[in-house]
C-alpha positions as CSV (number, residue, x, y, z in Angstrom):
1,X,-12.9,6.5,-14.6
2,X,-10.3,5.8,-17.3
3,X,-7.1,7.9,-16.9
4,X,-5.0,8.3,-20.0
5,X,-1.5,9.8,-19.7
6,X,-2.0,11.8,-22.8
7,X,-4.8,13.7,-21.0
8,X,-2.3,15.5,-18.8
9,X,1.2,15.0,-20.1
10,X,2.1,16.9,-23.3
11,X,3.7,14.4,-25.7
12,X,6.1,17.0,-27.1
13,X,7.6,17.7,-23.7
14,X,8.0,14.0,-22.8
15,X,9.5,12.1,-25.8
16,X,10.0,9.0,-23.6
17,X,6.3,8.8,-22.7
18,X,6.0,5.5,-24.6
19,X,8.4,4.0,-22.2
20,X,6.4,5.2,-19.2
21,X,3.2,3.7,-20.6
22,X,4.8,0.3,-21.1
23,X,6.2,0.3,-17.6
24,X,2.8,1.2,-16.0
25,X,0.4,-0.7,-18.2
26,X,-1.5,-3.4,-16.4
27,X,-0.7,-7.0,-17.4
28,X,-3.3,-9.5,-18.5
29,X,-2.6,-12.9,-17.0
30,X,-4.1,-16.2,-18.0
31,X,-4.6,-19.0,-15.5
32,X,-5.8,-22.2,-17.1
33,X,-6.0,-26.0,-16.6
34,X,-4.6,-27.9,-19.6
35,X,-4.0,-31.5,-20.5
36,X,-0.7,-32.8,-21.8
37,X,-2.3,-33.1,-25.3
38,X,-3.3,-29.5,-25.2
39,X,-7.0,-29.4,-24.3
40,X,-8.5,-27.1,-21.6
41,X,-11.9,-28.9,-21.3
42,X,-13.9,-31.7,-22.8
43,X,-16.1,-30.9,-25.8
44,X,-19.0,-30.4,-23.4
45,X,-16.9,-28.1,-21.2
46,X,-16.3,-30.6,-18.4
47,X,-13.2,-30.5,-16.3
48,X,-13.6,-33.8,-14.6
49,X,-10.1,-34.9,-15.8
50,X,-8.3,-32.3,-13.8
51,X,-6.2,-33.4,-10.8
52,X,-7.1,-32.3,-7.3
53,X,-4.6,-29.7,-6.0
54,X,-2.2,-30.4,-3.2
55,X,-1.7,-27.8,-0.5
56,X,1.3,-26.2,-2.3
57,X,-0.6,-25.8,-5.5
58,X,-3.7,-24.6,-3.8
59,X,-1.6,-21.9,-2.2
60,X,-0.6,-20.7,-5.7
61,X,-4.2,-20.7,-6.9
62,X,-5.2,-18.7,-3.8
63,X,-2.4,-16.2,-4.2
64,X,-2.6,-15.5,-8.0
65,X,-5.8,-13.3,-7.7
66,X,-4.1,-11.1,-5.1
67,X,-1.9,-9.4,-7.7
68,X,-5.0,-8.5,-9.7
69,X,-8.1,-6.4,-9.1
70,X,-10.1,-7.4,-12.1
71,X,-11.3,-10.8,-13.4
72,X,-12.3,-11.3,-17.0
73,X,-14.7,-14.1,-18.1
74,X,-16.4,-15.1,-21.3
75,X,-20.2,-15.3,-21.1
76,X,-20.4,-19.1,-21.2
77,X,-17.9,-19.6,-18.3
78,X,-19.5,-16.8,-16.3
79,X,-22.8,-18.6,-16.3
80,X,-21.3,-21.4,-14.3
81,X,-18.5,-19.6,-12.5
82,X,-20.4,-16.8,-10.8
83,X,-23.3,-18.9,-9.3
84,X,-20.8,-21.6,-8.3
85,X,-18.8,-19.3,-6.0
86,X,-21.8,-17.3,-4.8
87,X,-23.3,-20.6,-3.5
88,X,-20.5,-21.5,-1.0
89,X,-21.5,-21.7,2.6
90,X,-19.3,-20.3,5.4
91,X,-18.5,-23.8,6.8
92,X,-16.9,-24.8,3.5
93,X,-13.1,-24.9,3.8
94,X,-12.8,-23.0,0.5
95,X,-15.2,-20.3,1.6
96,X,-12.5,-17.6,1.9
97,X,-11.4,-18.2,-1.7
98,X,-15.0,-18.3,-2.9
99,X,-15.5,-14.9,-1.2
100,X,-12.5,-13.6,-3.0
101,X,-14.0,-14.6,-6.3
102,X,-17.3,-13.0,-5.3
103,X,-15.8,-9.7,-4.2
104,X,-13.3,-9.1,-7.0
105,X,-14.8,-7.0,-9.8
106,X,-15.7,-9.3,-12.8
107,X,-16.1,-8.2,-16.4
108,X,-18.1,-10.5,-18.6
109,X,-17.4,-10.3,-22.3
110,X,-20.6,-10.8,-24.2
111,X,-22.5,-9.9,-27.3
112,X,-25.8,-11.3,-26.1
113,X,-26.4,-10.4,-22.5
114,X,-28.4,-7.3,-21.9
115,X,-27.4,-6.8,-18.3
116,X,-24.9,-8.3,-15.8
117,X,-25.8,-10.9,-13.2
118,X,-24.2,-11.8,-9.9
119,X,-22.3,-9.7,-7.5
120,X,-19.6,-7.2,-8.6
121,X,-20.1,-7.8,-12.3
122,X,-20.2,-5.6,-15.4
123,X,-20.4,-6.2,-19.1
124,X,-18.0,-5.5,-21.9
125,X,-19.8,-5.5,-25.2
126,X,-17.6,-3.5,-27.5
127,X,-14.7,-4.3,-29.8
128,X,-12.3,-6.7,-28.1
129,X,-9.2,-4.7,-28.9
130,X,-10.7,-1.4,-27.7
131,X,-12.0,-3.0,-24.5
132,X,-8.7,-4.7,-23.6
133,X,-6.5,-1.7,-24.3
134,X,-8.7,0.6,-22.3
135,X,-8.5,-1.8,-19.3
136,X,-4.7,-2.2,-19.6
137,X,-4.3,1.6,-19.6
138,X,-6.3,2.1,-16.5
139,X,-4.7,2.6,-13.1
140,X,-4.8,-0.5,-10.9
141,X,-3.4,-4.0,-10.4
142,X,-3.1,-6.6,-13.1
143,X,-6.0,-8.4,-14.8
144,X,-6.7,-12.1,-14.5
145,X,-8.6,-14.2,-17.0
146,X,-9.8,-17.7,-16.3
147,X,-11.8,-18.5,-19.5
148,X,-13.8,-19.9,-21.2
149,X,-12.0,-21.5,-24.2
150,X,-13.5,-19.4,-27.0
151,X,-12.9,-16.1,-25.2
152,X,-9.3,-17.1,-24.2
153,X,-8.6,-18.2,-27.8
154,X,-9.4,-14.7,-29.0
155,X,-7.2,-13.1,-26.4
156,X,-4.3,-15.3,-27.3
157,X,-4.7,-14.8,-31.0
158,X,-4.8,-11.1,-30.5
159,X,-1.6,-11.1,-28.5
160,X,-3.3,-9.6,-25.5
161,X,-2.1,-12.1,-22.9
162,X,1.1,-10.9,-21.2
163,X,1.6,-13.9,-18.9
164,X,0.4,-17.5,-19.1
165,X,0.1,-19.8,-16.1
166,X,-0.5,-23.2,-17.7
167,X,-1.5,-25.9,-15.1
168,X,-0.4,-29.0,-17.1
169,X,-2.4,-32.0,-15.8
170,X,-0.8,-35.5,-16.2
171,X,-3.5,-36.8,-18.5
172,X,-4.3,-36.9,-22.2
173,X,-8.1,-36.6,-22.9
174,X,-7.9,-37.2,-26.7
175,X,-10.4,-34.5,-27.7
176,X,-11.9,-31.4,-26.4
177,X,-11.7,-27.6,-26.4
178,X,-8.4,-25.9,-27.3
179,X,-7.2,-22.3,-27.0
180,X,-4.3,-22.0,-29.5
181,X,-6.1,-22.8,-32.7
182,X,-7.0,-19.2,-33.7
183,X,-3.3,-18.2,-33.9
184,X,-2.4,-16.7,-37.3
185,X,1.2,-16.0,-36.6
186,X,4.0,-17.1,-34.3
187,X,4.2,-15.8,-30.8
188,X,7.4,-16.2,-28.8
189,X,7.4,-16.8,-25.1
190,X,9.9,-16.6,-22.3
191,X,9.8,-19.4,-19.7
192,X,9.7,-17.7,-16.3
193,X,9.3,-20.9,-14.2
194,X,8.4,-24.6,-14.4
195,X,7.2,-25.9,-11.1
196,X,6.1,-29.6,-10.5
197,X,3.7,-30.4,-7.6
198,X,3.2,-33.6,-5.7
199,X,-0.3,-34.0,-7.1
200,X,1.2,-34.4,-10.6
201,X,0.4,-30.9,-12.0
202,X,3.3,-28.9,-13.4
203,X,2.7,-25.1,-13.6
204,X,4.5,-23.5,-16.6
205,X,4.7,-19.7,-16.3
206,X,5.4,-17.9,-19.6
207,X,5.8,-14.3,-20.5
208,X,5.0,-13.1,-24.0
209,X,7.9,-11.6,-25.9
210,X,6.8,-8.2,-27.2
211,X,7.6,-7.3,-30.7
212,X,10.0,-4.4,-31.4
């Protein structure tokens, strides 16, 4: 059930309500692998160029979803992502993480699917702005988005991403899929942290500077 503050707090009596809403609105966080030359996948969607995580980086990957209770996926990515994690066997060392991905509620953004597939999934088929704003105004933890490239491009262009975790891999792949090409205006970021890992990946964490 969606709870809107306007439903039970008279605006006339609480002139600073806009401040309360900003403080309690859920953040939309992006976690993405990216090459030094700015690609998030090859043209066919392959991620074979990404570096294997060391234990410290894997700890970050494992912990990031814990601050969220919803996972957003584009339809194309969902078709690979959902069956991949549901196929893990208990003896696999990454099984606990796979179960985390299975159990977290996942929302698939799509214009073509008629019904959801996989466990703990639902569909978002409406206007992107309306869907995202409704989710952000719901009570709960933050929202995490993994991809794919087209869906993430739309989120970035719309200014909906509040935090970016860019996993910069030490490789240039020359061509592929990008996520910043739909931008129509400048967006300023604040660097929260830049952490290098032994495997060669550097995680850049940015926060979007809000206008006004």
